[in-house]
C-alpha positions as CSV (number, residue, x, y, z in Angstrom):
1,X,0.0,0.0,0.0
2,X,1.2,3.5,-0.8
3,X,1.4,5.7,2.3
4,X,1.0,8.8,0.1
5,X,-2.1,7.5,-1.5
6,X,-3.7,6.1,1.6
7,X,-3.1,9.4,3.4
8,X,-5.7,11.0,1.1
9,X,-8.2,8.2,1.1
10,X,-7.0,6.0,-1.8
11,X,-6.8,2.5,-0.4
12,X,-5.5,-0.4,-2.5
13,X,-7.5,-3.1,-4.1
14,X,-6.7,-5.7,-6.8
15,X,-8.1,-5.1,-10.2
16,X,-9.8,-8.6,-10.1
17,X,-11.6,-7.7,-6.9
18,X,-13.4,-4.9,-8.9
19,X,-14.0,-7.0,-12.0
20,X,-11.0,-5.6,-14.0
21,X,-8.5,-7.8,-15.8
22,X,-5.0,-7.0,-14.5
23,X,-3.1,-8.6,-17.4
24,X,-3.3,-5.6,-19.7
25,X,-2.1,-3.4,-16.9
26,X,0.9,-5.6,-16.2
27,X,1.7,-5.8,-19.9
28,X,1.7,-2.0,-19.9
29,X,3.9,-1.9,-16.8
30,X,6.4,-4.1,-18.7
31,X,6.3,-1.8,-21.8
32,X,7.0,1.2,-19.6
33,X,10.0,-0.7,-18.0
34,X,11.3,-1.4,-21.5
35,X,11.1,2.2,-22.6
36,X,12.9,3.4,-19.4
37,X,15.7,0.9,-19.9
38,X,16.2,2.1,-23.4
39,X,16.6,5.6,-22.1
40,X,13.4,7.2,-23.4
41,X,12.9,8.8,-20.0
42,X,14.6,8.5,-16.5
43,X,11.4,8.0,-14.6
44,X,7.6,7.4,-14.9
45,X,4.6,7.8,-12.6
46,X,1.1,6.6,-13.4
47,X,-2.0,5.2,-11.7
48,X,-5.4,3.9,-12.2
49,X,-8.4,4.3,-9.8
50,X,-11.6,2.4,-9.9
51,X,-14.6,2.4,-7.4
52,X,-12.6,4.7,-5.2
53,X,-9.6,2.3,-4.9
54,X,-6.1,2.5,-6.3
55,X,-5.8,-0.7,-8.4
56,X,-2.7,0.2,-10.3
57,X,0.3,2.3,-9.4
58,X,3.5,2.3,-11.4
59,X,6.4,4.4,-10.1
60,X,9.6,3.8,-12.0
61,X,13.0,5.4,-11.9
62,X,14.0,8.9,-10.9
63,X,13.2,12.5,-11.3
64,X,16.3,13.0,-13.4
65,X,19.2,11.2,-14.9
66,X,21.4,11.8,-11.8
67,X,19.2,9.3,-10.0
68,X,19.2,11.3,-6.8
69,X,15.4,11.4,-6.1
70,X,13.1,8.5,-6.8
71,X,9.9,9.0,-8.7
72,X,6.9,9.2,-6.4
73,X,3.2,10.0,-6.3
74,X,4.1,13.6,-5.3
75,X,6.7,14.3,-8.0
76,X,5.8,17.5,-9.8
77,X,5.4,17.5,-13.6
78,X,4.6,20.3,-16.1
79,X,0.9,19.8,-16.7
80,X,0.3,21.7,-20.0
81,X,-3.2,21.0,-21.2
82,X,-4.2,19.4,-17.9
83,X,-4.6,23.1,-16.9
84,X,-7.6,23.3,-19.2
85,X,-10.0,21.2,-17.0
86,X,-8.7,23.0,-13.9
87,X,-9.6,26.4,-15.4
88,X,-12.9,25.1,-16.6
89,X,-13.7,23.7,-13.2
90,X,-13.0,27.1,-11.5
91,X,-15.3,28.8,-14.1
92,X,-18.1,26.3,-13.7
93,X,-18.0,26.7,-9.9
94,X,-18.5,30.5,-10.5
95,X,-21.4,29.6,-12.8
96,X,-22.8,27.4,-9.9
97,X,-22.6,30.5,-7.6
98,X,-24.5,32.7,-10.1
99,X,-21.5,34.9,-11.0
100,X,-21.7,34.0,-14.7
101,X,-24.3,32.7,-17.1
102,X,-23.1,30.6,-20.0
103,X,-24.9,32.8,-22.4
104,X,-23.1,36.0,-21.2
105,X,-21.4,37.6,-24.2
106,X,-17.6,37.9,-23.8
107,X,-17.9,41.6,-24.7
108,X,-19.7,42.1,-21.4
109,X,-16.3,41.7,-19.7
110,X,-14.0,42.5,-22.6
111,X,-15.7,45.2,-24.7
112,X,-13.1,45.0,-27.5
113,X,-14.4,41.5,-28.3
114,X,-17.6,43.2,-29.8
115,X,-15.5,44.6,-32.6
116,X,-13.7,41.4,-33.6
117,X,-13.8,40.5,-37.3
118,X,-13.5,37.2,-39.0
119,X,-11.0,36.3,-41.7
120,X,-12.6,35.6,-45.1
121,X,-10.4,35.0,-48.1
122,X,-7.9,37.9,-48.3
123,X,-10.1,40.1,-46.2
124,X,-12.3,40.1,-43.2
125,X,-16.0,40.2,-42.4
126,X,-18.0,41.1,-39.2
127,X,-19.0,38.4,-36.7
128,X,-22.5,37.2,-37.5
129,X,-23.1,35.9,-34.0
130,X,-22.0,37.3,-30.7
131,X,-19.3,35.3,-29.0
132,X,-20.5,34.1,-25.6
133,X,-19.1,32.2,-22.7
134,X,-21.6,29.4,-23.4
135,X,-20.4,25.8,-23.7
136,X,-20.7,25.9,-27.4
137,X,-18.0,28.6,-27.6
138,X,-15.3,29.1,-25.0
139,X,-15.7,25.8,-23.2
140,X,-15.9,23.5,-26.2
141,X,-13.5,25.6,-28.3
142,X,-15.8,26.4,-31.1
143,X,-15.3,30.1,-30.5
144,X,-13.2,30.6,-33.6
145,X,-10.1,30.4,-31.7
146,X,-6.8,32.0,-32.7
147,X,-4.6,29.0,-33.4
148,X,-0.9,28.2,-33.6
149,X,0.8,24.9,-33.6
150,X,4.0,23.9,-32.0
151,X,6.3,21.7,-34.1
152,X,9.8,20.4,-33.9
153,X,11.6,17.6,-32.2
154,X,9.7,15.4,-29.8
155,X,10.2,16.2,-26.1
156,X,9.3,13.9,-23.3
157,X,8.4,15.0,-19.8
158,X,10.9,13.3,-17.6
159,X,8.1,11.0,-16.5
160,X,4.3,11.1,-15.7
161,X,1.6,11.4,-17.1
162,X,-2.0,11.0,-16.0
163,X,-3.1,12.4,-19.3
164,X,-6.3,13.8,-18.3
165,X,-8.1,11.2,-16.3
166,X,-8.0,7.6,-15.3
167,X,-5.3,6.0,-17.4
168,X,-1.9,7.5,-17.8
169,X,0.3,7.9,-20.8
170,X,3.6,9.6,-21.5
171,X,3.1,13.1,-22.8
172,X,5.0,14.2,-25.9
173,X,5.5,18.0,-26.2
174,X,6.6,19.5,-29.5
175,X,9.4,21.9,-29.3
176,X,11.3,24.1,-29.9
177,X,10.1,26.1,-32.9
178,X,6.8,27.4,-34.1
179,X,5.1,26.4,-37.3
180,X,1.8,27.3,-39.0
181,X,-0.4,24.6,-40.5
182,X,-2.1,27.2,-42.7
183,X,-1.2,30.6,-44.0
184,X,-3.9,32.2,-41.9
185,X,-2.2,31.0,-38.7
186,X,0.8,33.0,-39.5
187,X,-1.2,36.0,-38.2
188,X,-0.8,34.6,-34.7
189,X,2.8,33.5,-34.7
190,X,3.7,37.0,-33.5
191,X,1.7,36.4,-30.3
192,X,3.8,33.4,-29.2
193,X,7.0,35.3,-30.1
194,X,5.9,38.2,-27.9
195,X,5.1,35.7,-25.1
196,X,8.6,34.3,-25.3
197,X,10.2,37.7,-25.2
198,X,8.1,38.7,-22.2
199,X,6.3,41.5,-24.1
200,X,3.0,39.7,-23.4
201,X,3.3,38.6,-19.8
202,X,-0.4,38.8,-18.6
203,X,-3.7,37.4,-19.8
204,X,-4.9,41.0,-20.2
205,X,-2.1,41.8,-22.6
206,X,-2.8,38.5,-24.4
207,X,-6.5,39.3,-24.9
208,X,-5.6,42.8,-26.1
209,X,-3.3,41.3,-28.7
210,X,-6.0,38.8,-29.8
211,X,-8.5,41.6,-30.2
212,X,-6.2,43.2,-32.8
213,X,-6.3,40.1,-35.0
214,X,-9.2,38.5,-37.0
215,X,-10.8,35.2,-36.0
216,X,-10.2,32.2,-38.3
217,X,-14.0,31.4,-38.6
218,X,-17.4,32.5,-37.4
219,X,-18.0,31.8,-33.7
220,X,-19.7,28.4,-33.2
221,X,-19.2,27.4,-36.9
222,X,-16.1,25.2,-36.5
223,X,-13.8,23.7,-33.9
224,X,-10.1,24.6,-33.2
225,X,-7.7,23.9,-30.4
226,X,-6.7,27.4,-29.4
227,X,-6.5,30.1,-26.7
228,X,-10.1,30.2,-25.6
229,X,-9.3,29.0,-22.0
230,X,-6.9,31.9,-21.7
231,X,-9.7,34.3,-22.6
232,X,-12.0,32.6,-20.1
233,X,-9.2,32.9,-17.5
234,X,-9.1,36.7,-18.0
235,X,-12.9,37.0,-17.9
236,X,-12.8,35.3,-14.5
237,X,-10.1,37.8,-13.4
238,X,-12.2,40.8,-14.5
239,X,-15.4,39.5,-12.9
240,X,-13.9,38.6,-9.5
241,X,-11.2,41.2,-9.3
242,X,-8.7,38.4,-8.4
243,X,-5.8,36.9,-10.3
244,X,-6.4,33.6,-12.0
245,X,-3.9,31.7,-9.8
246,X,-5.9,32.8,-6.6
247,X,-9.2,31.8,-8.2
248,X,-7.7,28.4,-9.1
249,X,-6.3,28.0,-5.6
250,X,-9.5,28.8,-3.8
251,X,-12.0,27.2,-6.2
252,X,-10.1,24.0,-7.2
253,X,-6.8,23.2,-5.5
254,X,-7.9,23.8,-1.9
255,X,-11.4,22.1,-2.0
256,X,-10.1,19.1,-4.0
257,X,-7.1,18.7,-1.7
258,X,-4.5,19.2,-4.4
259,X,-1.7,20.2,-2.0
260,X,1.2,19.5,-4.3
261,X,0.0,21.4,-7.4
262,X,1.5,24.9,-7.8
263,X,2.6,27.6,-10.2
264,X,6.0,28.2,-8.5
265,X,8.0,25.6,-6.5
266,X,9.5,26.7,-3.2
267,X,13.0,25.5,-2.3
268,X,11.6,22.9,0.1
269,X,9.9,21.1,-2.8
270,X,12.6,21.3,-5.4
271,X,13.4,17.6,-4.9
272,X,9.9,16.9,-6.2
273,X,10.4,18.6,-9.5
274,X,10.7,16.3,-12.5
275,X,13.4,17.4,-14.9
276,X,12.4,18.5,-18.3
277,X,14.2,16.7,-21.2
278,X,14.3,16.6,-24.9
279,X,14.8,13.2,-26.6
280,X,17.6,13.5,-29.1
281,X,18.5,11.1,-31.9
282,X,21.5,10.7,-34.1
283,X,20.0,9.9,-37.5
284,X,23.2,8.2,-38.7
285,X,24.3,6.1,-35.7
286,X,20.8,5.6,-34.3
287,X,22.0,6.7,-30.9
288,X,19.6,8.7,-28.7
289,X,20.0,10.6,-25.5
290,X,18.2,13.0,-23.2
291,X,19.1,16.7,-23.4
292,X,18.2,18.6,-20.3
293,X,16.1,21.8,-20.7
294,X,14.9,24.4,-18.2
295,X,18.2,24.9,-16.4
296,X,21.1,22.7,-15.5
297,X,19.7,22.2,-12.0
298,X,16.3,22.2,-10.3
299,X,17.0,25.6,-8.7
300,X,17.6,27.1,-12.2
301,X,14.1,26.1,-13.4
302,X,11.6,28.7,-14.5
303,X,9.3,27.2,-11.9
304,X,11.7,27.6,-8.9
305,X,11.1,30.5,-6.6
306,X,14.2,32.7,-6.6
307,X,15.4,31.5,-10.0
308,X,16.4,34.1,-12.5
309,X,14.5,32.1,-15.1
310,X,11.1,32.5,-13.3
311,X,8.5,34.1,-15.5
312,X,7.9,37.7,-14.3
313,X,5.3,40.4,-14.9
314,X,6.5,44.0,-14.2
315,X,9.5,42.5,-12.5
316,X,7.5,40.5,-10.0
317,X,7.8,36.6,-10.0
318,X,4.4,35.3,-11.1
319,X,4.9,32.0,-12.9
320,X,3.3,31.3,-16.3
321,X,-0.1,33.1,-16.5
322,X,-1.9,30.9,-19.1
323,X,-5.4,29.6,-18.4
324,X,-5.1,26.9,-21.1
325,X,-1.8,25.4,-20.1
326,X,0.5,26.6,-22.8
327,X,2.3,29.9,-23.1
328,X,4.7,30.9,-25.9
329,X,6.8,28.1,-27.4
330,X,6.4,25.6,-24.7
331,X,5.9,26.9,-21.2
332,X,3.5,25.1,-19.0
333,X,1.2,27.0,-16.6
334,X,1.0,24.6,-13.6
335,X,2.8,21.7,-12.1
336,X,0.8,18.7,-11.0
337,X,1.5,15.5,-9.1
338,X,0.1,12.1,-9.9
339,X,-1.7,12.0,-6.5
340,X,-3.3,15.4,-7.1
341,X,-4.6,14.5,-10.5
342,X,-6.1,11.3,-9.1
343,X,-7.8,13.3,-6.4
344,X,-9.2,15.6,-9.0
345,X,-10.5,12.6,-11.1
346,X,-12.1,11.2,-8.0
347,X,-13.9,14.5,-7.3
348,X,-15.5,14.2,-10.8
349,X,-16.4,10.6,-10.2
350,X,-17.9,11.6,-6.9
351,X,-20.3,14.0,-8.8
352,X,-18.5,17.1,-7.7
353,X,-17.6,16.3,-4.1
354,X,-14.0,15.9,-3.1
355,X,-12.5,12.9,-1.3
356,X,-12.6,14.9,1.9
357,X,-16.3,15.6,1.4
358,X,-16.2,19.3,0.2
359,X,-18.6,20.3,-2.6
360,X,-16.6,21.6,-5.6
361,X,-19.3,21.5,-8.3
362,X,-23.0,20.8,-8.3
363,X,-24.0,17.3,-9.3
364,X,-26.0,18.8,-12.3
365,X,-22.9,20.6,-13.4
366,X,-20.8,17.5,-13.4
367,X,-23.5,15.6,-15.3
368,X,-23.3,18.4,-17.9
369,X,-19.5,18.1,-18.1
370,X,-19.9,14.3,-18.7
371,X,-22.2,14.9,-21.6
372,X,-20.6,14.4,-25.0
373,X,-21.5,17.8,-26.3
374,X,-19.3,17.9,-29.4
375,X,-20.9,14.7,-30.8
376,X,-24.4,15.8,-30.2
377,X,-23.8,18.1,-33.2
378,X,-20.8,17.8,-35.4
379,X,-18.8,20.9,-34.6
380,X,-15.8,20.6,-37.0
381,X,-15.5,20.4,-40.7
382,X,-12.6,17.9,-40.5
383,X,-12.5,14.6,-38.8
384,X,-11.1,14.5,-35.3
385,X,-9.0,17.7,-35.3
386,X,-6.2,18.2,-32.7
387,X,-7.4,18.2,-29.2
388,X,-10.8,16.7,-30.1
389,X,-10.3,13.3,-28.4
390,X,-10.2,9.9,-29.8
391,X,-13.4,8.1,-31.1
392,X,-11.8,4.8,-30.0
393,X,-11.7,6.1,-26.4
394,X,-15.2,7.5,-26.5
395,X,-13.7,10.8,-25.5
396,X,-14.8,14.4,-26.3
397,X,-13.7,17.6,-24.7
398,X,-15.6,20.2,-22.9
399,X,-13.2,22.8,-21.5
400,X,-10.6,20.0,-21.3
401,X,-13.0,17.5,-19.7
402,X,-13.0,14.0,-21.0
403,X,-16.3,12.0,-21.0
404,X,-16.3,9.8,-17.9
405,X,-18.3,6.6,-18.0
406,X,-17.7,4.9,-14.7
407,X,-18.2,6.5,-11.3
408,X,-18.2,5.6,-7.6
409,X,-18.4,7.5,-4.3
410,X,-15.4,7.8,-2.0
411,X,-15.3,9.8,1.2
412,X,-12.8,9.9,4.0
413,X,-11.9,12.2,6.9
414,X,-10.2,15.5,5.9
415,X,-6.5,15.5,5.5
416,X,-4.5,16.2,8.6
């Protein structure tokens, strides 16, 4: 039994005891072991929960190639798009409290959005429909998002990942240069460049920049994986008068019990920080190795408090401000641990109530988030665009949420 898992209410059970075949899980464990021994990554952390029990936990290797700190349930990884459901949860909790209505127009909070135009051919045209906060726009990403793709050599996070919910998979991040899939996307390349230079260092500045550029299509008419969650994050800031990180902390991290997750890492937790590597290959000899990124040591990381590399706004250390998980050419907003992500998953499986018993979302809200909205009405002109989810996995996104089909209740005393 894992002490770190049992401390937050996840007790161990065998897969068979819950009617689940353990053989595929063990075959997967062996494949991960093989990848690690070939040097694809120095460590890996993943887990599966079912009926409120931990039925599979795979902690392999170390947080970096120096093999100083073992991989654990509390190792911190760059979360990237796992930030999207966190931001969406915070927003939906505000909807539950009556602060927002899903049909509120974005221009109610950001007036400049009323004047947005839409790209058409070599010119532009007015928006035919008001862009709203409703699920069909900002939360399902049919808001005619400004898009830009990251391309380049494959990068692997040094371990993890619980890639959105129950089952884990290794995340591959594309770095280090920017490429545009279409000529129209070249309009937005300047935004990522300015984010990298620090010229755009707040969500407010990002939204101002977006307002100066045309949308790629009419709101609600198509689907694109873009910056809508960043816009939603700024809307929350304007409505509450609080920075997004404080909203996330009070609305999600604290009630769910996600004690490890953070924007910046204090010195006392640097040993929990997974190192960020790029997988390099020699095309001639076939040799491959891991190139360390984000500083030569943990204390040099952009996520380490006190580091010169920490992302700053007006000279003040702030961490990466994105609401959607990605900033510039590869910065991740938040750091998550495996244990925290499983606690978050269990909150959704508990219909919006955390393992400690705190209400995070209304039951009706969670049911709405579990509805496969994008497949109720085809929202994209192309089949399964980036970020859509896999038809084989019966997945579809709503603000980053994946359709959950199995649930169970789990409660335990509050954490000490």
